[in-house]
C-alpha positions as CSV (number, residue, x, y, z in Angstrom):
1,M,-21.4,63.4,5.0
2,V,-20.5,61.0,7.9
3,R,-16.8,61.5,7.2
4,Y,-17.3,65.3,7.4
5,F,-19.3,65.0,10.6
6,F,-16.5,63.0,12.3
7,R,-13.9,65.3,10.9
8,R,-15.6,68.3,12.5
9,I,-15.9,66.4,15.9
10,Y,-12.2,65.5,15.7
11,S,-11.1,69.0,14.8
12,S,-13.3,70.4,17.6
13,F,-11.8,67.9,20.1
14,V,-8.2,68.8,19.1
15,T,-8.9,72.5,19.3
16,N,-11.0,72.7,22.5
17,V,-9.7,69.8,24.5
18,F,-6.4,68.3,23.3
19,D,-4.6,71.6,22.9
20,V,-5.9,72.9,26.2
21,P,-3.8,71.2,28.9
22,S,-6.3,71.9,31.8
23,K,-9.3,70.3,29.8
24,L,-7.1,67.4,28.6
25,L,-6.2,66.7,32.3
26,A,-9.8,66.8,33.3
27,L,-10.6,64.3,30.5
28,L,-7.8,62.0,31.6
29,L,-9.0,62.1,35.2
30,F,-12.5,61.3,34.1
31,M,-11.2,58.3,32.1
32,L,-9.3,57.2,35.2
33,L,-12.5,57.3,37.3
34,L,-14.2,55.2,34.6
35,V,-11.7,52.4,35.0
36,I,-11.7,52.3,38.8
37,P,-14.3,49.6,39.0
38,A,-12.2,47.4,36.8
39,T,-9.8,47.0,39.7
40,R,-12.7,45.3,41.6
41,P,-12.7,47.6,44.6
42,S,-14.9,46.8,47.6
43,S,-18.5,48.1,47.8
44,Y,-17.4,50.4,50.6
45,V,-14.8,52.1,48.3
46,L,-17.4,52.5,45.6
47,L,-19.9,54.0,48.0
48,I,-17.2,56.5,49.2
49,L,-16.6,57.6,45.6
50,I,-20.3,57.9,45.0
51,I,-20.8,60.2,47.9
52,A,-17.8,62.2,46.7
53,Y,-19.4,62.7,43.3
54,I,-22.6,63.8,44.9
55,Y,-20.9,66.4,47.1
56,A,-18.8,67.5,44.1
57,L,-22.1,68.4,42.3
58,F,-23.4,70.0,45.5
59,A,-20.3,72.1,45.8
60,A,-20.2,73.1,42.2
61,S,-23.8,74.4,42.4
62,W,-22.8,76.5,45.4
63,D,-19.8,77.8,43.5
64,L,-22.1,79.0,40.6
65,L,-24.0,81.1,43.1
66,V,-21.1,82.5,45.1
67,G,-18.1,82.4,42.7
68,R,-20.1,84.1,39.8
69,A,-22.8,86.2,41.4
70,G,-21.1,86.8,44.9
71,Q,-24.3,85.8,46.7
72,V,-22.8,84.1,49.8
73,S,-25.2,81.5,51.1
74,L,-24.7,79.5,54.2
75,G,-28.0,77.7,53.8
76,H,-27.5,75.7,50.6
77,A,-28.4,72.5,52.5
78,L,-32.0,73.7,52.3
79,F,-32.3,72.7,48.6
80,F,-30.2,69.5,49.1
81,G,-32.6,68.5,51.9
82,I,-35.8,69.5,50.1
83,A,-35.0,67.4,47.1
84,A,-33.7,64.4,49.2
85,Y,-36.9,64.4,51.3
86,T,-39.3,65.0,48.3
87,S,-37.7,62.2,46.3
88,A,-37.6,59.7,49.2
89,I,-41.2,60.4,50.2
90,L,-42.7,60.2,46.7
91,S,-40.8,57.1,45.8
92,K,-41.2,55.2,49.0
93,F,-44.7,56.1,50.1
94,Y,-46.4,56.9,46.8
95,G,-44.6,54.4,44.6
96,L,-43.4,56.9,42.0
97,P,-40.4,56.0,39.9
98,I,-37.1,57.5,40.9
99,W,-36.6,59.0,37.5
100,A,-39.7,61.1,38.1
101,T,-39.2,61.9,41.8
102,I,-35.8,63.5,41.5
103,P,-36.9,66.0,38.8
104,L,-39.9,66.8,40.9
105,G,-37.7,67.5,43.8
106,M,-35.6,69.8,41.6
107,L,-38.6,71.7,40.5
108,L,-39.7,72.2,44.1
109,C,-36.3,73.5,44.9
110,A,-36.6,76.0,42.0
111,L,-39.9,77.1,43.3
112,V,-38.6,77.5,46.8
113,A,-35.7,79.5,45.5
114,L,-38.0,81.8,43.7
115,L,-40.2,82.4,46.7
116,L,-37.2,82.9,49.0
117,G,-35.1,84.7,46.5
118,F,-37.3,87.8,46.2
119,P,-36.9,88.8,49.9
120,S,-33.4,87.3,50.5
121,L,-31.6,88.9,47.6
122,R,-32.7,92.4,48.7
123,V,-30.2,92.2,51.5
124,K,-26.4,92.1,51.0
125,G,-23.2,90.9,52.6
126,P,-23.4,89.3,56.1
127,Y,-27.1,89.9,56.3
128,L,-27.7,87.7,53.2
129,T,-25.5,85.1,54.7
130,L,-27.5,85.1,58.0
131,V,-30.9,85.0,56.2
132,T,-29.9,82.0,54.1
133,L,-28.4,80.2,57.1
134,A,-31.9,80.4,58.8
135,F,-33.8,78.5,56.2
136,P,-32.4,75.0,56.6
137,L,-32.4,75.4,60.4
138,I,-36.2,76.3,60.2
139,L,-37.0,73.2,58.1
140,H,-34.7,71.1,60.2
141,T,-36.6,71.9,63.3
142,A,-40.0,71.6,61.6
143,L,-39.2,68.1,60.5
144,F,-38.5,67.0,64.1
145,A,-42.2,67.9,64.9
146,F,-43.4,65.2,62.5
147,D,-43.5,61.5,63.6
148,P,-41.7,58.8,61.7
149,P,-41.7,57.5,59.1
150,V,-41.6,60.9,57.4
151,G,-40.1,63.1,60.2
152,G,-38.5,62.8,63.5
153,E,-34.8,62.3,64.3
154,Y,-34.5,59.2,62.2
155,G,-36.3,60.5,59.1
156,I,-37.1,58.1,56.2
157,A,-35.4,54.8,56.5
158,L,-34.2,53.0,53.4
159,P,-35.6,54.9,50.5
160,P,-35.7,52.8,47.2
161,R,-32.3,52.4,45.4
162,F,-31.6,53.1,41.8
163,F,-30.8,49.5,41.0
164,P,-31.2,46.0,42.5
165,R,-28.8,45.1,45.2
166,K,-26.6,43.1,42.8
167,F,-26.3,44.6,39.4
168,L,-23.6,44.3,36.8
169,L,-20.7,42.0,37.5
170,G,-22.3,41.1,40.9
171,T,-20.6,44.1,42.6
172,E,-22.9,46.2,44.8
173,F,-23.1,50.0,44.0
174,L,-21.4,49.5,40.6
175,A,-24.4,50.7,38.6
176,E,-24.9,53.6,41.0
177,Y,-21.3,54.5,40.6
178,Y,-21.5,54.8,36.8
179,L,-24.9,56.6,36.9
180,I,-23.8,59.3,39.4
181,L,-20.3,59.7,37.8
182,F,-22.0,60.5,34.5
183,V,-24.7,62.7,36.0
184,M,-22.0,64.6,37.9
185,F,-19.8,65.0,34.8
186,I,-22.6,66.2,32.5
187,S,-23.9,68.6,35.3
188,A,-20.4,70.0,35.7
189,I,-20.2,70.7,32.0
190,I,-23.6,72.4,32.0
191,L,-22.5,74.5,35.1
192,Y,-19.2,75.4,33.5
193,K,-21.0,76.5,30.3
194,I,-23.4,78.6,32.2
195,A,-20.6,80.2,34.2
196,N,-18.7,81.1,31.1
197,S,-21.6,82.1,28.9
198,K,-23.0,85.6,28.4
199,T,-25.1,85.2,31.5
200,G,-22.0,84.3,33.5
201,I,-20.2,87.4,32.2
202,V,-23.1,89.5,33.3
203,L,-23.1,87.9,36.7
204,V,-19.3,88.6,37.1
205,S,-20.0,92.3,36.2
206,I,-22.6,92.4,39.0
207,L,-20.1,90.9,41.3
208,D,-17.4,93.4,40.4
209,D,-19.7,96.5,40.6
210,E,-23.4,96.2,41.1
211,S,-24.1,100.0,40.8
212,A,-22.2,100.2,37.5
213,S,-24.2,97.1,36.2
214,K,-27.4,98.9,37.0
215,A,-26.2,102.0,35.3
216,C,-25.6,100.0,32.2
217,G,-29.2,98.8,32.1
218,I,-28.7,95.3,33.6
219,N,-31.6,93.9,35.5
220,V,-29.6,93.0,38.5
221,T,-32.5,91.4,40.5
222,K,-33.4,89.2,37.5
223,Y,-29.9,87.8,37.1
224,K,-29.5,87.3,40.9
225,L,-32.7,85.4,41.0
226,L,-31.8,83.4,37.9
227,V,-28.5,82.2,39.4
228,F,-30.2,81.5,42.7
229,V,-32.8,79.2,40.9
230,L,-30.1,77.5,38.8
231,S,-28.0,76.8,41.8
232,A,-31.0,75.5,43.7
233,L,-31.8,73.2,40.8
234,F,-28.4,71.5,40.8
235,A,-28.2,71.3,44.6
236,G,-31.6,69.6,44.4
237,L,-30.2,67.1,41.9
238,A,-27.4,66.3,44.3
239,G,-29.9,65.8,47.2
240,G,-32.1,63.5,45.1
241,L,-29.1,61.4,44.2
242,Y,-28.1,61.2,47.8
243,A,-31.5,60.0,48.9
244,H,-31.3,56.9,46.7
245,S,-27.6,56.1,47.1
246,F,-26.3,56.7,50.6
247,G,-29.7,57.2,52.1
248,A,-30.9,53.9,50.6
249,I,-28.5,52.0,53.0
250,G,-29.4,54.2,55.9
251,S,-32.0,57.0,56.2
252,V,-32.7,60.5,54.9
253,S,-32.9,62.3,58.2
254,P,-32.9,66.1,59.1
255,G,-29.4,65.7,60.5
256,S,-27.9,64.1,57.4
257,V,-29.3,66.4,54.8
258,L,-30.2,69.7,56.6
259,G,-27.6,70.0,59.3
260,L,-25.0,72.8,59.6
261,T,-22.3,70.3,58.5
262,T,-24.2,69.7,55.2
263,S,-24.2,73.5,54.6
264,F,-20.5,73.9,55.4
265,Y,-19.4,71.0,53.2
266,P,-19.7,72.8,49.8
267,I,-18.1,75.9,51.3
268,I,-15.0,74.1,52.5
269,M,-14.8,72.0,49.3
270,T,-15.1,75.0,47.1
271,I,-12.4,77.1,48.9
272,F,-10.1,74.1,49.0
273,G,-10.4,73.6,45.3
274,G,-10.8,77.1,44.1
275,I,-13.7,79.4,44.1
276,G,-15.3,80.7,40.9
277,T,-14.0,77.8,38.8
278,I,-16.7,75.1,38.9
279,Y,-14.0,72.5,38.5
280,G,-12.4,73.6,41.8
281,P,-15.3,72.4,44.0
282,I,-15.3,69.1,42.2
283,V,-11.6,68.5,42.9
284,G,-12.1,69.8,46.4
285,A,-15.0,67.4,47.1
286,F,-13.3,64.4,45.7
287,S,-10.0,65.1,47.5
288,L,-11.5,66.0,50.9
289,W,-14.2,63.4,51.1
290,T,-11.8,60.5,50.2
291,L,-9.2,62.0,52.5
292,M,-11.6,62.0,55.4
293,E,-12.4,58.4,55.0
294,F,-8.7,57.5,54.6
295,F,-8.0,58.8,58.1
296,Q,-10.5,56.5,59.7
297,F,-7.7,54.5,61.2
298,A,-6.9,57.5,63.5
299,D,-10.2,57.7,65.4
300,E,-9.5,60.4,67.9
301,L,-7.1,62.4,65.8
302,R,-9.0,62.1,62.5
303,V,-10.7,65.4,62.6
304,L,-7.6,67.2,63.9
305,I,-5.4,65.8,61.1
306,Y,-8.1,66.5,58.5
307,I,-8.5,70.2,59.5
308,S,-4.7,70.6,59.7
309,I,-4.3,69.4,56.1
310,I,-7.1,71.8,54.9
311,I,-5.5,74.8,56.7
312,I,-2.0,74.0,55.3
313,F,-3.3,73.7,51.7
314,I,-5.3,76.8,51.9
315,L,-2.4,78.8,53.3
316,K,-0.1,77.4,50.7
317,W,-2.5,77.9,47.8
318,P,-5.1,80.5,48.9
319,K,-6.7,80.4,45.4
320,G,-7.3,76.7,45.6
321,V,-5.4,73.6,44.8
322,A,-7.2,73.1,41.4
323,K,-7.0,76.7,40.3
324,F,-3.2,76.6,41.2
325,V,-2.6,73.6,39.0
326,V,-4.6,75.0,36.1
327,E,-2.8,78.4,36.2
328,K,0.6,76.6,36.2
329,L,-0.5,74.5,33.1
330,D,-1.6,77.7,31.4
331,E,1.7,79.3,32.1
332,L,3.5,76.4,30.6
333,T,1.3,76.5,27.6
334,E,2.0,80.2,27.0
335,K,5.7,79.7,27.5
336,R,5.7,76.8,24.9
337,E,3.8,78.9,22.4
338,L,6.2,81.9,22.8
339,E,9.1,79.5,22.3
340,E,7.5,78.1,19.1
341,R,7.0,81.7,17.8
342,E,10.6,82.6,18.5
343,K,11.8,79.5,16.6
344,K,9.7,80.3,13.6
345,K,11.1,83.8,13.5
């Protein structure tokens, strides 16, 4: 029985992963990320990677909404900020454990998505974009009206961290590194499965032709609202992780989790990596965030160099860097299969 079980796992792995170059490459990259701490990097390097993983999850949640359903949102930071503030407040001021506060923040994001989704999703195109952009700006302004330690410019200082300051091998941020890496990896798999499920196919049909989808009997409003809530849930997960990692060495403030920059991060990362793929935003987030930190030596030219690189890559590969690589791997696989068939003949 045990032998049969492991044989099925091995067969499934060979068929679905080993024989698919893009998935095999993703697995190898994940294994590489697993062994990075073995090189004993500094705590600063680990922190940079942790934030990159959080933004990767944040960008992937945005890609599910836009890449599959075509609902362009410029206010995704709303859910990121709501979850970050909810988790930070409940854990710091009410003593709730972090494993409970993050899910509560996610549930609040889902509720807000439901309440805002009904009126927002009735508008389309640029009107939807403008409506969604207003939400985080309203909350951002409202939080400034509250005095510290909850509101104000500086927000909530030093929320509780996931683990003690020194944990595992005496390296700071090591435990957080593995925790957030695994959460990001599992969440990415879930998002990828949703995007390629029957629900994902229905969403693509709505994206291609909403009127035809309605004519086929598809409840367009229900599916739009569903993807809006799912996207908000994972954006909330990213916000909760942020509050207890990066925020735990600084503060969870309106500017850091609800600013315009926070809303634009997932957009830039998704376009850079490849929209409508789920894996593209992850590659984009990891590449762009680490690249931005790499250019710290050029203080005044840092932003200019960073933007120039993004523009060059987007012009060179408009579909996205990750999508370009995957398409090339698929072409090589098809070519190899054709050659093998010809040899057999």
